[in-house]
PDB file of N, CA, C and O in Angstrom:
ATOM      1  N   MET A   1     -16.757  36.885  44.288  1.00  0.00           N
ATOM      2  CA  MET A   1     -16.524  35.498  43.964  1.00  0.00           C
ATOM      3  C   MET A   1     -15.242  35.339  43.160  1.00  0.00           C
ATOM      4  O   MET A   1     -14.821  36.253  42.451  1.00  0.00           O
ATOM      5  N   ALA A   2     -14.642  34.191  43.277  1.00  0.00           N
ATOM      6  CA  ALA A   2     -13.413  33.903  42.540  1.00  0.00           C
ATOM      7  C   ALA A   2     -13.653  33.886  41.043  1.00  0.00           C
ATOM      8  O   ALA A   2     -12.761  34.245  40.274  1.00  0.00           O
ATOM      9  N   ALA A   3     -14.846  33.474  40.609  1.00  0.00           N
ATOM     10  CA  ALA A   3     -15.157  33.417  39.179  1.00  0.00           C
ATOM     11  C   ALA A   3     -15.098  34.800  38.544  1.00  0.00           C
ATOM     12  O   ALA A   3     -14.777  34.928  37.363  1.00  0.00           O
ATOM     13  N   ASP A   4     -15.408  35.841  39.327  1.00  0.00           N
ATOM     14  CA  ASP A   4     -15.357  37.201  38.813  1.00  0.00           C
ATOM     15  C   ASP A   4     -13.930  37.624  38.494  1.00  0.00           C
ATOM     16  O   ASP A   4     -13.720  38.479  37.633  1.00  0.00           O
ATOM     17  N   ARG A   5     -12.968  37.051  39.159  1.00  0.00           N
ATOM     18  CA  ARG A   5     -11.570  37.425  38.967  1.00  0.00           C
ATOM     19  C   ARG A   5     -10.841  36.529  37.974  1.00  0.00           C
ATOM     20  O   ARG A   5      -9.675  36.769  37.663  1.00  0.00           O
ATOM     21  N   MET A   6     -11.504  35.520  37.485  1.00  0.00           N
ATOM     22  CA  MET A   6     -10.862  34.605  36.533  1.00  0.00           C
ATOM     23  C   MET A   6     -10.780  35.274  35.169  1.00  0.00           C
ATOM     24  O   MET A   6     -11.714  35.947  34.732  1.00  0.00           O
ATOM     25  N   THR A   7      -9.681  35.083  34.525  1.00  0.00           N
ATOM     26  CA  THR A   7      -9.513  35.604  33.173  1.00  0.00           C
ATOM     27  C   THR A   7      -9.415  34.435  32.212  1.00  0.00           C
ATOM     28  O   THR A   7      -8.940  33.355  32.564  1.00  0.00           O
ATOM     29  N   ALA A   8      -9.868  34.670  31.010  1.00  0.00           N
ATOM     30  CA  ALA A   8      -9.808  33.616  29.995  1.00  0.00           C
ATOM     31  C   ALA A   8      -8.372  33.437  29.541  1.00  0.00           C
ATOM     32  O   ALA A   8      -7.656  34.412  29.315  1.00  0.00           O
ATOM     33  N   MET A   9      -7.964  32.207  29.412  1.00  0.00           N
ATOM     34  CA  MET A   9      -6.616  31.893  28.935  1.00  0.00           C
ATOM     35  C   MET A   9      -6.738  31.101  27.639  1.00  0.00           C
ATOM     36  O   MET A   9      -7.536  30.170  27.535  1.00  0.00           O
ATOM     37  N   ALA A  10      -5.950  31.481  26.679  1.00  0.00           N
ATOM     38  CA  ALA A  10      -5.932  30.733  25.426  1.00  0.00           C
ATOM     39  C   ALA A  10      -5.088  29.483  25.604  1.00  0.00           C
ATOM     40  O   ALA A  10      -4.020  29.522  26.215  1.00  0.00           O
ATOM     41  N   ILE A  11      -5.564  28.403  25.078  1.00  0.00           N
ATOM     42  CA  ILE A  11      -4.813  27.150  25.117  1.00  0.00           C
ATOM     43  C   ILE A  11      -4.258  26.911  23.727  1.00  0.00           C
ATOM     44  O   ILE A  11      -5.002  26.821  22.750  1.00  0.00           O
ATOM     45  N   THR A  12      -2.958  26.811  23.652  1.00  0.00           N
ATOM     46  CA  THR A  12      -2.320  26.578  22.366  1.00  0.00           C
ATOM     47  C   THR A  12      -2.055  25.086  22.221  1.00  0.00           C
ATOM     48  O   THR A  12      -1.351  24.486  23.034  1.00  0.00           O
ATOM     49  N   MET A  13      -2.618  24.506  21.196  1.00  0.00           N
ATOM     50  CA  MET A  13      -2.427  23.082  20.927  1.00  0.00           C
ATOM     51  C   MET A  13      -1.164  22.920  20.079  1.00  0.00           C
ATOM     52  O   MET A  13      -1.054  23.493  18.994  1.00  0.00           O
ATOM     53  N   ILE A  14      -0.239  22.151  20.577  1.00  0.00           N
ATOM     54  CA  ILE A  14       0.976  21.871  19.816  1.00  0.00           C
ATOM     55  C   ILE A  14       0.988  20.386  19.512  1.00  0.00           C
ATOM     56  O   ILE A  14       0.925  19.558  20.421  1.00  0.00           O
ATOM     57  N   ASN A  15       1.069  20.053  18.247  1.00  0.00           N
ATOM     58  CA  ASN A  15       1.163  18.665  17.821  1.00  0.00           C
ATOM     59  C   ASN A  15       2.595  18.346  17.448  1.00  0.00           C
ATOM     60  O   ASN A  15       3.344  19.211  16.993  1.00  0.00           O
ATOM     61  N   TYR A  16       2.959  17.110  17.644  1.00  0.00           N
ATOM     62  CA  TYR A  16       4.281  16.624  17.268  1.00  0.00           C
ATOM     63  C   TYR A  16       4.088  15.438  16.336  1.00  0.00           C
ATOM     64  O   TYR A  16       3.223  14.591  16.559  1.00  0.00           O
ATOM     65  N   VAL A  17       4.901  15.388  15.292  1.00  0.00           N
ATOM     66  CA  VAL A  17       4.841  14.308  14.318  1.00  0.00           C
ATOM     67  C   VAL A  17       6.226  13.673  14.207  1.00  0.00           C
ATOM     68  O   VAL A  17       7.233  14.268  14.590  1.00  0.00           O
ATOM     69  N   LEU A  18       6.251  12.464  13.679  1.00  0.00           N
ATOM     70  CA  LEU A  18       7.515  11.754  13.566  1.00  0.00           C
ATOM     71  C   LEU A  18       7.804  11.370  12.124  1.00  0.00           C
ATOM     72  O   LEU A  18       6.896  11.094  11.341  1.00  0.00           O
ATOM     73  N   THR A  19       9.083  11.359  11.793  1.00  0.00           N
ATOM     74  CA  THR A  19       9.563  10.768  10.546  1.00  0.00           C
ATOM     75  C   THR A  19      10.671   9.802  10.939  1.00  0.00           C
ATOM     76  O   THR A  19      11.353  10.010  11.942  1.00  0.00           O
ATOM     77  N   TRP A  20      10.853   8.743  10.146  1.00  0.00           N
ATOM     78  CA  TRP A  20      11.871   7.746  10.444  1.00  0.00           C
ATOM     79  C   TRP A  20      12.143   6.903   9.212  1.00  0.00           C
ATOM     80  O   TRP A  20      11.444   6.993   8.203  1.00  0.00           O
ATOM     81  N   THR A  21      13.167   6.089   9.319  1.00  0.00           N
ATOM     82  CA  THR A  21      13.473   5.101   8.292  1.00  0.00           C
ATOM     83  C   THR A  21      13.269   3.740   8.928  1.00  0.00           C
ATOM     84  O   THR A  21      13.847   3.449   9.975  1.00  0.00           O
ATOM     85  N   ASP A  22      12.450   2.903   8.304  1.00  0.00           N
ATOM     86  CA  ASP A  22      12.183   1.592   8.905  1.00  0.00           C
ATOM     87  C   ASP A  22      13.380   0.662   8.680  1.00  0.00           C
ATOM     88  O   ASP A  22      14.283   1.000   7.915  1.00  0.00           O
ATOM     89  N   PRO A  23      13.399  -0.501   9.334  1.00  0.00           N
ATOM     90  CA  PRO A  23      14.541  -1.404   9.238  1.00  0.00           C
ATOM     91  C   PRO A  23      14.873  -1.854   7.804  1.00  0.00           C
ATOM     92  O   PRO A  23      16.000  -2.263   7.528  1.00  0.00           O
ATOM     93  N   ASP A  24      13.898  -1.777   6.905  1.00  0.00           N
ATOM     94  CA  ASP A  24      14.140  -2.152   5.503  1.00  0.00           C
ATOM     95  C   ASP A  24      14.650  -0.988   4.670  1.00  0.00           C
ATOM     96  O   ASP A  24      14.870  -1.139   3.468  1.00  0.00           O
ATOM     97  N   GLY A  25      14.844   0.183   5.296  1.00  0.00           N
ATOM     98  CA  GLY A  25      15.357   1.343   4.600  1.00  0.00           C
ATOM     99  C   GLY A  25      14.300   2.222   3.945  1.00  0.00           C
ATOM    100  O   GLY A  25      14.633   3.111   3.162  1.00  0.00           O
ATOM    101  N   VAL A  26      13.030   1.982   4.257  1.00  0.00           N
ATOM    102  CA  VAL A  26      11.936   2.747   3.660  1.00  0.00           C
ATOM    103  C   VAL A  26      11.621   3.961   4.544  1.00  0.00           C
ATOM    104  O   VAL A  26      11.351   3.802   5.734  1.00  0.00           O
ATOM    105  N   PRO A  27      11.653   5.175   3.969  1.00  0.00           N
ATOM    106  CA  PRO A  27      11.286   6.360   4.751  1.00  0.00           C
ATOM    107  C   PRO A  27       9.795   6.333   5.110  1.00  0.00           C
ATOM    108  O   PRO A  27       8.952   5.981   4.285  1.00  0.00           O
ATOM    109  N   ARG A  28       9.492   6.708   6.342  1.00  0.00           N
ATOM    110  CA  ARG A  28       8.108   6.689   6.834  1.00  0.00           C
ATOM    111  C   ARG A  28       7.796   7.994   7.554  1.00  0.00           C
ATOM    112  O   ARG A  28       8.695   8.745   7.933  1.00  0.00           O
ATOM    113  N   ALA A  29       6.507   8.248   7.735  1.00  0.00           N
ATOM    114  CA  ALA A  29       6.051   9.414   8.490  1.00  0.00           C
ATOM    115  C   ALA A  29       4.788   9.040   9.249  1.00  0.00           C
ATOM    116  O   ALA A  29       4.005   8.204   8.796  1.00  0.00           O
ATOM    117  N   SER A  30       4.595   9.665  10.407  1.00  0.00           N
ATOM    118  CA  SER A  30       3.412   9.368  11.208  1.00  0.00           C
ATOM    119  C   SER A  30       2.154   9.854  10.501  1.00  0.00           C
ATOM    120  O   SER A  30       2.166  10.854   9.783  1.00  0.00           O
ATOM    121  N   GLY A  31       1.083   9.128  10.721  1.00  0.00           N
ATOM    122  CA  GLY A  31      -0.206   9.476  10.132  1.00  0.00           C
ATOM    123  C   GLY A  31      -1.097  10.221  11.109  1.00  0.00           C
ATOM    124  O   GLY A  31      -2.245  10.537  10.796  1.00  0.00           O
ATOM    125  N   VAL A  32      -0.568  10.500  12.294  1.00  0.00           N
ATOM    126  CA  VAL A  32      -1.315  11.228  13.320  1.00  0.00           C
ATOM    127  C   VAL A  32      -0.366  12.191  14.021  1.00  0.00           C
ATOM    128  O   VAL A  32       0.854  12.042  13.955  1.00  0.00           O
ATOM    129  N   GLY A  33      -0.948  13.185  14.697  1.00  0.00           N
ATOM    130  CA  GLY A  33      -0.171  14.077  15.538  1.00  0.00           C
ATOM    131  C   GLY A  33      -0.233  13.579  16.976  1.00  0.00           C
ATOM    132  O   GLY A  33      -1.230  12.989  17.392  1.00  0.00           O
ATOM    133  N   TYR A  34       0.826  13.818  17.725  1.00  0.00           N
ATOM    134  CA  TYR A  34       0.921  13.369  19.118  1.00  0.00           C
ATOM    135  C   TYR A  34       1.146  14.566  20.030  1.00  0.00           C
ATOM    136  O   TYR A  34       1.592  15.622  19.582  1.00  0.00           O
ATOM    137  N   ASP A  35       0.834  14.396  21.324  1.00  0.00           N
ATOM    138  CA  ASP A  35       1.322  15.366  22.292  1.00  0.00           C
ATOM    139  C   ASP A  35       2.791  15.034  22.520  1.00  0.00           C
ATOM    140  O   ASP A  35       3.269  13.997  22.060  1.00  0.00           O
ATOM    141  N   LYS A  36       3.505  15.893  23.218  1.00  0.00           N
ATOM    142  CA  LYS A  36       4.954  15.725  23.336  1.00  0.00           C
ATOM    143  C   LYS A  36       5.344  14.403  24.007  1.00  0.00           C
ATOM    144  O   LYS A  36       6.249  13.711  23.541  1.00  0.00           O
ATOM    145  N   ALA A  37       4.667  14.063  25.088  1.00  0.00           N
ATOM    146  CA  ALA A  37       5.003  12.824  25.805  1.00  0.00           C
ATOM    147  C   ALA A  37       4.741  11.595  24.933  1.00  0.00           C
ATOM    148  O   ALA A  37       5.563  10.680  24.887  1.00  0.00           O
ATOM    149  N   SER A  38       3.613  11.573  24.252  1.00  0.00           N
ATOM    150  CA  SER A  38       3.280  10.433  23.395  1.00  0.00           C
ATOM    151  C   SER A  38       4.239  10.312  22.224  1.00  0.00           C
ATOM    152  O   SER A  38       4.588   9.204  21.817  1.00  0.00           O
ATOM    153  N   ALA A  39       4.669  11.447  21.678  1.00  0.00           N
ATOM    154  CA  ALA A  39       5.651  11.414  20.582  1.00  0.00           C
ATOM    155  C   ALA A  39       6.964  10.802  21.069  1.00  0.00           C
ATOM    156  O   ALA A  39       7.601  10.033  20.349  1.00  0.00           O
ATOM    157  N   GLY A  40       7.360  11.141  22.276  1.00  0.00           N
ATOM    158  CA  GLY A  40       8.578  10.557  22.842  1.00  0.00           C
ATOM    159  C   GLY A  40       8.460   9.053  23.026  1.00  0.00           C
ATOM    160  O   GLY A  40       9.409   8.314  22.759  1.00  0.00           O
ATOM    161  N   HIS A  41       7.298   8.597  23.482  1.00  0.00           N
ATOM    162  CA  HIS A  41       7.083   7.155  23.644  1.00  0.00           C
ATOM    163  C   HIS A  41       7.106   6.450  22.288  1.00  0.00           C
ATOM    164  O   HIS A  41       7.657   5.357  22.155  1.00  0.00           O
ATOM    165  N   GLN A  42       6.507   7.083  21.292  1.00  0.00           N
ATOM    166  CA  GLN A  42       6.494   6.494  19.949  1.00  0.00           C
ATOM    167  C   GLN A  42       7.910   6.429  19.388  1.00  0.00           C
ATOM    168  O   GLN A  42       8.273   5.450  18.736  1.00  0.00           O
ATOM    169  N   GLN A  43       8.711   7.459  19.635  1.00  0.00           N
ATOM    170  CA  GLN A  43      10.105   7.459  19.178  1.00  0.00           C
ATOM    171  C   GLN A  43      10.873   6.292  19.805  1.00  0.00           C
ATOM    172  O   GLN A  43      11.600   5.577  19.114  1.00  0.00           O
ATOM    173  N   GLU A  44      10.707   6.107  21.102  1.00  0.00           N
ATOM    174  CA  GLU A  44      11.377   4.995  21.783  1.00  0.00           C
ATOM    175  C   GLU A  44      10.948   3.657  21.195  1.00  0.00           C
ATOM    176  O   GLU A  44      11.782   2.778  20.979  1.00  0.00           O
ATOM    177  N   LYS A  45       9.663   3.498  20.937  1.00  0.00           N
ATOM    178  CA  LYS A  45       9.138   2.251  20.363  1.00  0.00           C
ATOM    179  C   LYS A  45       9.754   1.988  18.992  1.00  0.00           C
ATOM    180  O   LYS A  45      10.197   0.875  18.709  1.00  0.00           O
ATOM    181  N   LEU A  46       9.780   3.006  18.146  1.00  0.00           N
ATOM    182  CA  LEU A  46      10.344   2.836  16.797  1.00  0.00           C
ATOM    183  C   LEU A  46      11.820   2.468  16.865  1.00  0.00           C
ATOM    184  O   LEU A  46      12.280   1.604  16.118  1.00  0.00           O
ATOM    185  N   GLU A  47      12.564   3.117  17.755  1.00  0.00           N
ATOM    186  CA  GLU A  47      13.993   2.816  17.884  1.00  0.00           C
ATOM    187  C   GLU A  47      14.216   1.401  18.399  1.00  0.00           C
ATOM    188  O   GLU A  47      15.148   0.725  17.962  1.00  0.00           O
ATOM    189  N   ARG A  48      13.375   0.943  19.323  1.00  0.00           N
ATOM    190  CA  ARG A  48      13.480  -0.452  19.810  1.00  0.00           C
ATOM    191  C   ARG A  48      13.229  -1.444  18.686  1.00  0.00           C
ATOM    192  O   ARG A  48      13.796  -2.537  18.673  1.00  0.00           O
ATOM    193  N   GLU A  49      12.369  -1.054  17.735  1.00  0.00           N
ATOM    194  CA  GLU A  49      12.036  -1.941  16.614  1.00  0.00           C
ATOM    195  C   GLU A  49      13.076  -1.890  15.495  1.00  0.00           C
ATOM    196  O   GLU A  49      12.914  -2.547  14.467  1.00  0.00           O
ATOM    197  N   GLY A  50      14.147  -1.109  15.694  1.00  0.00           N
ATOM    198  CA  GLY A  50      15.219  -1.075  14.712  1.00  0.00           C
ATOM    199  C   GLY A  50      15.135   0.046  13.688  1.00  0.00           C
ATOM    200  O   GLY A  50      15.895   0.057  12.721  1.00  0.00           O
ATOM    201  N   CYS A  51      14.224   0.983  13.888  1.00  0.00           N
ATOM    202  CA  CYS A  51      14.117   2.111  12.969  1.00  0.00           C
ATOM    203  C   CYS A  51      15.237   3.111  13.257  1.00  0.00           C
ATOM    204  O   CYS A  51      15.708   3.224  14.388  1.00  0.00           O
ATOM    205  N   THR A  52      15.655   3.834  12.213  1.00  0.00           N
ATOM    206  CA  THR A  52      16.720   4.820  12.355  1.00  0.00           C
ATOM    207  C   THR A  52      16.215   6.186  11.919  1.00  0.00           C
ATOM    208  O   THR A  52      15.123   6.316  11.366  1.00  0.00           O
ATOM    209  N   HIS A  53      17.026   7.195  12.176  1.00  0.00           N
ATOM    210  CA  HIS A  53      16.716   8.573  11.784  1.00  0.00           C
ATOM    211  C   HIS A  53      15.338   9.001  12.291  1.00  0.00           C
ATOM    212  O   HIS A  53      14.607   9.702  11.591  1.00  0.00           O
ATOM    213  N   VAL A  54      14.986   8.583  13.499  1.00  0.00           N
ATOM    214  CA  VAL A  54      13.686   8.937  14.073  1.00  0.00           C
ATOM    215  C   VAL A  54      13.757  10.384  14.549  1.00  0.00           C
ATOM    216  O   VAL A  54      14.585  10.730  15.391  1.00  0.00           O
ATOM    217  N   GLU A  55      12.882  11.223  14.003  1.00  0.00           N
ATOM    218  CA  GLU A  55      12.860  12.632  14.363  1.00  0.00           C
ATOM    219  C   GLU A  55      11.460  13.063  14.764  1.00  0.00           C
ATOM    220  O   GLU A  55      10.470  12.669  14.149  1.00  0.00           O
ATOM    221  N   ILE A  56      11.399  13.878  15.803  1.00  0.00           N
ATOM    222  CA  ILE A  56      10.142  14.476  16.244  1.00  0.00           C
ATOM    223  C   ILE A  56      10.193  15.950  15.861  1.00  0.00           C
ATOM    224  O   ILE A  56      11.179  16.635  16.133  1.00  0.00           O
ATOM    225  N   THR A  57       9.132  16.431  15.233  1.00  0.00           N
ATOM    226  CA  THR A  57       9.047  17.846  14.883  1.00  0.00           C
ATOM    227  C   THR A  57       7.667  18.384  15.237  1.00  0.00           C
ATOM    228  O   THR A  57       6.683  17.645  15.262  1.00  0.00           O
ATOM    229  N   GLU A  58       7.616  19.681  15.510  1.00  0.00           N
ATOM    230  CA  GLU A  58       6.337  20.339  15.770  1.00  0.00           C
ATOM    231  C   GLU A  58       5.564  20.476  14.471  1.00  0.00           C
ATOM    232  O   GLU A  58       6.152  20.663  13.405  1.00  0.00           O
ATOM    233  N   ALA A  59       4.259  20.382  14.563  1.00  0.00           N
ATOM    234  CA  ALA A  59       3.409  20.565  13.384  1.00  0.00           C
ATOM    235  C   ALA A  59       2.123  21.259  13.812  1.00  0.00           C
ATOM    236  O   ALA A  59       1.655  21.079  14.936  1.00  0.00           O
ATOM    237  N   LYS A  60       1.569  22.036  12.928  1.00  0.00           N
ATOM    238  CA  LYS A  60       0.288  22.672  13.193  1.00  0.00           C
ATOM    239  C   LYS A  60      -0.797  21.589  13.190  1.00  0.00           C
ATOM    240  O   LYS A  60      -0.683  20.605  12.461  1.00  0.00           O
ATOM    241  N   PRO A  61      -1.833  21.762  13.990  1.00  0.00           N
ATOM    242  CA  PRO A  61      -2.921  20.785  13.992  1.00  0.00           C
ATOM    243  C   PRO A  61      -3.453  20.535  12.576  1.00  0.00           C
ATOM    244  O   PRO A  61      -3.710  21.475  11.823  1.00  0.00           O
ATOM    245  N   GLY A  62      -3.610  19.283  12.237  1.00  0.00           N
ATOM    246  CA  GLY A  62      -4.128  18.907  10.924  1.00  0.00           C
ATOM    247  C   GLY A  62      -3.080  18.765   9.852  1.00  0.00           C
ATOM    248  O   GLY A  62      -3.391  18.317   8.749  1.00  0.00           O
ATOM    249  N   VAL A  63      -1.835  19.136  10.141  1.00  0.00           N
ATOM    250  CA  VAL A  63      -0.760  19.033   9.145  1.00  0.00           C
ATOM    251  C   VAL A  63       0.102  17.831   9.492  1.00  0.00           C
ATOM    252  O   VAL A  63       0.616  17.725  10.605  1.00  0.00           O
ATOM    253  N   LEU A  64       0.257  16.933   8.540  1.00  0.00           N
ATOM    254  CA  LEU A  64       1.049  15.724   8.745  1.00  0.00           C
ATOM    255  C   LEU A  64       2.326  15.793   7.914  1.00  0.00           C
ATOM    256  O   LEU A  64       2.368  16.471   6.888  1.00  0.00           O
ATOM    257  N   PRO A  65       3.370  15.090   8.359  1.00  0.00           N
ATOM    258  CA  PRO A  65       4.642  15.142   7.644  1.00  0.00           C
ATOM    259  C   PRO A  65       4.646  14.237   6.420  1.00  0.00           C
ATOM    260  O   PRO A  65       3.787  13.370   6.262  1.00  0.00           O
ATOM    261  N   THR A  66       5.627  14.459   5.566  1.00  0.00           N
ATOM    262  CA  THR A  66       5.877  13.547   4.460  1.00  0.00           C
ATOM    263  C   THR A  66       7.181  12.828   4.759  1.00  0.00           C
ATOM    264  O   THR A  66       8.081  13.414   5.359  1.00  0.00           O
ATOM    265  N   PRO A  67       7.300  11.569   4.354  1.00  0.00           N
ATOM    266  CA  PRO A  67       8.544  10.840   4.604  1.00  0.00           C
ATOM    267  C   PRO A  67       9.728  11.548   3.958  1.00  0.00           C
ATOM    268  O   PRO A  67       9.611  12.101   2.864  1.00  0.00           O
ATOM    269  N   LYS A  68      10.862  11.526   4.638  1.00  0.00           N
ATOM    270  CA  LYS A  68      12.085  12.115   4.095  1.00  0.00           C
ATOM    271  C   LYS A  68      12.763  11.106   3.187  1.00  0.00           C
ATOM    272  O   LYS A  68      12.950   9.946   3.554  1.00  0.00           O
ATOM    273  N   VAL A  69      13.119  11.550   2.025  1.00  0.00           N
ATOM    274  CA  VAL A  69      13.731  10.641   1.040  1.00  0.00           C
ATOM    275  C   VAL A  69      15.224  10.651   1.203  1.00  0.00           C
ATOM    276  O   VAL A  69      15.930   9.956   0.473  1.00  0.00           O
TER     277      VAL A  69
END
């Protein structure tokens, strides 16, 4: 059977978080982790809203960024 030949594969979860400066100049950071595609969509949304210095970085699951001063 094919199931006999299947090997277990580890799935590595990679979270992405965002930091940015809002239009009023206040540094902000995401309160959740995103998958890569969702982080990209969030970056586009923030930039459309006038935010600057929008950065996406990898983060370990459960670890959230702090706003950059």
